[in-house]
VMD Tcl script that draws the C-alpha trace (Angstrom):
set ca {
  {0.00 0.00 0.00}
  {1.41 3.39 -1.03}
  {-0.05 5.86 1.46}
  {1.45 8.85 -0.34}
  {-0.51 8.10 -3.50}
  {-3.74 7.78 -1.53}
  {-3.14 11.17 0.07}
  {-2.36 12.70 -3.33}
  {-5.62 11.31 -4.68}
  {-7.46 12.84 -1.73}
  {-5.95 16.24 -2.59}
  {-7.40 15.97 -6.08}
  {-10.83 15.33 -4.59}
  {-10.99 18.01 -1.89}
  {-8.65 20.86 -2.84}
  {-9.56 23.92 -4.88}
  {-8.62 24.04 -8.58}
  {-6.29 26.91 -7.60}
  {-4.47 24.84 -4.97}
  {-0.98 23.53 -5.59}
  {-1.28 19.74 -5.65}
  {1.58 17.73 -4.24}
  {1.73 15.46 -7.26}
  {2.26 18.50 -9.50}
  {5.26 19.87 -7.61}
  {7.93 21.39 -9.81}
  {10.44 19.20 -8.00}
  {13.57 19.56 -5.92}
  {17.05 20.89 -6.66}
  {18.35 17.34 -6.44}
  {16.22 14.41 -7.48}
  {15.54 11.85 -4.77}
  {13.22 8.88 -4.25}
  {9.71 9.85 -3.16}
  {8.49 8.89 0.30}
  {5.84 6.17 0.22}
  {4.00 7.73 3.19}
  {4.27 11.52 2.88}
  {3.41 13.76 -0.07}
  {6.16 16.16 -1.09}
  {5.08 19.22 0.93}
  {4.40 17.20 4.08}
  {7.90 15.78 3.73}
  {9.27 19.32 3.43}
  {7.41 20.39 6.56}
  {8.94 17.53 8.53}
  {12.45 18.36 7.33}
  {12.00 21.97 8.42}
  {10.71 21.16 11.91}
  {13.60 18.75 12.50}
  {16.26 21.25 11.39}
  {18.75 22.94 13.71}
  {17.87 26.39 12.42}
  {14.23 25.84 13.38}
  {15.19 24.89 16.94}
  {17.36 27.99 17.28}
  {14.36 30.25 16.67}
  {13.29 29.78 20.30}
  {16.23 31.92 21.43}
  {15.94 34.64 18.80}
  {14.25 37.97 19.50}
  {10.88 38.82 18.01}
  {10.51 42.34 19.46}
  {11.66 42.37 23.07}
  {15.25 41.48 23.79}
  {15.77 38.41 26.04}
  {12.57 39.06 27.98}
  {12.39 37.71 31.52}
  {8.62 37.20 31.31}
  {7.48 33.78 30.15}
  {4.72 35.07 27.88}
  {6.63 37.28 25.44}
  {6.97 36.01 21.90}
  {10.21 34.73 20.43}
  {10.95 34.18 16.76}
  {9.79 30.58 17.23}
  {6.41 31.43 18.73}
  {5.94 34.08 16.04}
  {6.57 31.36 13.45}
  {4.06 29.00 15.06}
  {1.41 31.71 15.27}
  {1.91 32.64 11.62}
  {1.60 28.96 10.72}
  {-1.68 28.66 12.62}
  {-3.15 31.77 10.98}
  {-2.00 30.69 7.54}
  {-3.42 27.19 7.96}
  {-6.79 28.61 9.02}
  {-6.95 30.76 5.89}
  {-5.56 28.05 3.64}
  {-8.00 25.41 4.85}
  {-10.97 27.76 4.45}
  {-9.90 28.45 0.85}
  {-9.34 24.71 0.16}
  {-5.65 25.25 -0.55}
  {-2.85 22.81 0.20}
  {-2.42 23.03 3.95}
  {0.85 21.07 3.97}
  {2.41 23.57 1.59}
  {1.06 26.51 3.60}
  {2.52 25.08 6.79}
  {5.92 24.26 5.29}
  {6.36 27.80 3.95}
  {5.20 29.35 7.22}
  {7.54 27.24 9.36}
  {10.56 28.06 7.17}
  {9.88 31.72 6.44}
  {12.10 33.17 9.19}
  {14.86 30.56 9.43}
  {17.37 33.12 8.17}
  {16.48 35.80 10.69}
  {19.35 37.28 12.69}
  {19.68 37.55 16.44}
  {18.20 40.72 17.97}
  {15.30 40.97 15.54}
  {15.28 43.44 12.68}
  {18.11 45.48 14.20}
  {20.41 42.52 13.53}
  {19.19 42.43 9.96}
  {19.75 46.17 9.54}
  {23.35 46.10 10.78}
  {24.30 43.05 8.69}
  {22.77 44.81 5.70}
  {25.27 47.65 6.19}
  {28.26 45.43 7.03}
  {28.06 42.78 4.34}
  {29.06 44.14 0.91}
  {26.15 42.46 -0.87}
  {23.60 43.59 1.72}
  {21.46 41.33 3.86}
  {17.78 40.42 3.66}
  {16.41 37.81 6.01}
  {14.15 36.20 3.41}
  {17.14 35.60 1.12}
  {19.07 34.21 4.07}
  {16.16 31.91 4.91}
  {16.43 30.43 1.43}
  {20.20 30.12 1.84}
  {19.66 28.24 5.09}
  {17.39 25.61 3.54}
  {19.38 25.38 0.31}
  {22.97 25.38 1.59}
  {23.62 25.81 5.29}
  {21.49 23.08 6.86}
  {22.81 19.52 7.21}
  {26.46 20.55 7.07}
  {26.24 22.18 3.67}
  {23.85 19.73 2.05}
  {20.71 21.80 2.62}
  {17.23 20.39 3.08}
  {16.57 19.91 -0.65}
  {13.04 21.33 -0.41}
  {10.56 21.61 -3.26}
  {10.60 24.64 -5.51}
  {7.18 25.77 -4.24}
  {8.33 25.94 -0.62}
  {11.59 27.66 -1.56}
  {9.73 30.23 -3.66}
  {7.27 30.93 -0.82}
  {10.11 31.45 1.65}
  {11.88 33.89 -0.66}
  {8.76 35.94 -1.38}
  {7.07 36.00 2.03}
  {8.32 39.41 3.15}
  {6.63 42.69 2.37}
  {8.26 45.17 4.76}
  {6.22 48.36 4.56}
  {4.93 47.53 1.08}
  {1.42 46.65 -0.03}
  {-0.56 44.30 2.16}
  {-2.04 42.60 -0.91}
  {0.19 41.77 -3.87}
  {-0.64 44.06 -6.79}
  {1.99 43.29 -9.39}
  {3.08 40.01 -10.96}
  {6.76 40.84 -10.48}
  {6.61 39.99 -6.76}
  {3.83 37.41 -6.91}
  {4.90 33.94 -5.72}
  {4.22 30.78 -7.70}
  {1.39 29.55 -5.48}
  {-1.70 30.84 -3.71}
  {-0.41 29.07 -0.61}
  {2.63 31.37 -0.54}
  {0.36 34.42 -0.84}
  {-1.57 33.16 2.19}
  {1.62 32.93 4.26}
  {2.61 36.43 3.19}
  {-0.57 38.00 4.57}
  {-0.67 35.66 7.59}
  {2.78 36.93 8.54}
  {1.60 40.51 8.79}
  {-1.61 39.57 10.61}
  {0.52 37.63 13.06}
  {3.20 40.17 13.85}
  {0.83 43.13 13.91}
  {-1.27 41.58 16.62}
  {1.17 39.69 18.78}
  {3.76 42.49 18.71}
  {1.07 44.88 19.92}
  {0.12 42.34 22.58}
  {3.73 42.11 23.78}
  {4.10 45.90 23.72}
  {1.04 46.22 25.96}
  {2.43 43.51 28.28}
  {5.74 45.40 28.43}
  {4.05 48.74 29.18}
  {5.42 50.29 26.02}
  {1.86 51.15 24.99}
  {-1.61 50.59 26.42}
  {-4.70 49.28 24.68}
  {-6.12 52.81 24.88}
  {-3.17 54.14 22.84}
  {-4.45 52.28 19.78}
  {-6.59 54.75 17.79}
  {-10.24 54.34 18.79}
  {-11.57 53.92 15.25}
  {-9.12 51.03 14.69}
  {-10.28 49.28 17.84}
  {-13.90 49.86 16.91}
  {-13.38 48.45 13.42}
  {-10.87 45.66 14.11}
  {-11.67 44.67 17.69}
  {-10.81 45.55 21.26}
  {-8.66 42.49 21.98}
  {-5.81 40.79 20.15}
  {-7.88 37.69 19.42}
  {-10.77 39.79 18.09}
  {-8.44 41.71 15.78}
  {-6.87 38.52 14.43}
  {-10.35 37.08 13.88}
  {-11.48 40.21 12.01}
  {-8.45 40.17 9.71}
  {-8.57 36.44 9.04}
  {-12.29 36.54 8.26}
  {-11.75 39.57 6.04}
  {-9.17 37.73 3.95}
  {-11.26 34.57 3.68}
  {-14.58 36.18 2.73}
  {-13.12 38.84 0.41}
  {-11.12 36.18 -1.43}
  {-14.10 33.84 -1.78}
  {-16.33 36.68 -2.95}
  {-13.81 37.66 -5.63}
  {-14.75 34.48 -7.49}
  {-11.28 34.15 -8.95}
  {-9.22 33.10 -5.89}
  {-7.28 36.36 -5.89}
  {-6.23 36.98 -2.32}
  {-8.12 40.04 -1.05}
  {-9.14 41.59 2.25}
  {-11.33 44.51 1.12}
  {-10.28 48.14 0.70}
  {-11.53 49.31 4.10}
  {-9.90 46.50 6.05}
  {-6.65 46.88 4.13}
  {-6.57 50.60 4.95}
  {-7.06 49.82 8.64}
  {-4.30 47.19 8.57}
  {-1.92 49.70 6.97}
  {-2.80 52.28 9.63}
  {-2.31 49.73 12.40}
  {1.10 48.84 10.96}
  {2.12 52.52 10.92}
  {1.03 52.82 14.53}
  {3.10 49.75 15.46}
  {6.24 51.10 13.82}
  {5.90 54.56 15.35}
  {4.90 53.55 18.87}
  {6.71 50.24 19.32}
  {9.52 49.39 16.91}
  {10.88 52.94 16.78}
  {10.07 53.89 20.36}
  {13.07 54.92 22.54}
  {12.25 52.16 25.06}
  {12.63 49.39 22.48}
  {15.06 51.01 20.06}
  {17.77 51.91 22.59}
  {18.47 48.25 23.39}
  {18.78 47.40 19.72}
  {21.35 50.13 19.18}
  {23.52 48.34 21.75}
  {22.88 44.99 20.08}
  {23.90 46.42 16.72}
  {27.31 47.15 18.23}
  {27.65 43.52 19.29}
  {27.01 42.26 15.76}
  {29.30 44.89 14.25}
  {32.18 43.96 16.57}
  {31.75 40.22 16.01}
  {31.62 40.66 12.23}
  {34.78 42.78 12.12}
  {36.64 40.55 14.56}
  {36.12 37.34 12.62}
  {36.97 38.98 9.31}
  {40.28 40.10 10.80}
  {40.91 36.77 12.58}
  {40.06 33.95 10.16}
  {41.82 31.33 12.30}
  {39.60 32.27 15.25}
  {36.54 31.93 13.03}
  {37.53 28.45 11.88}
  {38.25 27.38 15.45}
  {34.93 28.70 16.78}
  {32.94 27.06 13.97}
  {34.93 23.82 13.97}
  {35.80 24.12 10.30}
  {39.03 23.38 8.49}
  {38.51 25.95 5.77}
  {36.05 28.53 4.42}
  {33.23 27.15 2.25}
  {32.62 30.56 0.61}
  {34.24 33.98 0.64}
  {35.17 34.86 4.25}
  {32.66 37.72 4.53}
  {29.81 35.44 3.42}
  {30.83 32.74 5.91}
  {31.00 35.25 8.77}
  {27.61 36.65 7.73}
  {26.11 33.16 7.77}
  {27.65 32.44 11.17}
  {26.33 35.62 12.78}
  {22.90 35.40 11.16}
  {22.50 31.89 12.55}
  {23.32 32.88 16.12}
  {20.76 32.98 18.88}
  {20.65 36.09 21.05}
  {22.24 34.32 24.00}
  {25.05 32.82 21.90}
  {25.88 36.26 20.48}
  {25.96 37.70 24.02}
  {28.17 34.88 25.25}
  {30.59 35.11 22.33}
  {30.88 38.89 22.65}
  {31.61 38.52 26.36}
  {34.29 35.91 25.69}
  {36.01 37.99 23.01}
  {35.74 41.54 24.29}
  {35.06 41.62 28.04}
  {37.62 40.86 30.76}
  {36.93 37.61 32.52}
  {37.30 37.07 36.28}
  {40.92 36.31 37.05}
  {42.16 33.72 39.49}
  {45.44 32.10 40.47}
  {45.51 28.39 39.60}
  {45.61 26.23 42.71}
}
mol new
graphics top color blue
foreach p $ca { graphics top sphere $p radius 0.5 }
foreach p [lrange $ca 0 end-1] q [lrange $ca 1 end] { graphics top cylinder $p $q radius 0.2 }
display resetview
């Protein structure tokens, strides 16, 4: 009995005509035998969740640096929340939930320590610039499994590369940035729904803002709690897309305008607030010093990473090393290299 084939047949029966079917995958970078139990995108999801880079997300900053409270998000919990939101939307639209989940779980594997401040400083230090979505693709293609990569399907790799929107449009307008699959578009909008709401929740928990600071008309329209606002946005995407009749991901003009305004509020009052931003200025210095040190001391880099030689140009290898660090490893390494250690006389 080939369970994979039965599951692929089930996809043909229950998924939308616009869904990406597992049997129609465009394939992997390297050909390999198919699993007799798991369809291609389920197999990808499993590879991602078992990867080292996925496990490291639990010690990478989402917004608040090394929080002492147990309930603040990390990059890992952000990833899981995005996955849940994306799966809810994808299932409602009869898209391929395995593909949605695989893209969502891999989308931030290339994120630096210290959140977006780490990304910003690496972008200035590395000659070719740095973008976390490109690094996420590099992680799954090259860096995982000691240079072998995870050999994921093209659809997952494309979704990872095109998930980020920064301060751009909420809904994709042009074909130049449109991913190959509807599932990837779902992850893209689920990402913003996720971080908008849980970053606001963490900011309220950290007394950076209060619920009353959120403009009243946004609370009236979107909801007065985090869960209500997520529900409003998710429902808006689902119903607007279904009503379009052509499976073009939509959320409605009014809702999109409110999401854009909420995002502007988040940037102004949280990400760029002195309370949050001052810590990240200090963290930027840590990354800058580590980057410069290992470029000037290649032998120290090889010793710390346990390598015999560089696998790419030195600057690219140092960039990969720093981008893969957790917050606590970066702190520890900086302390070891640049701070005096307690001195004692051997007994």
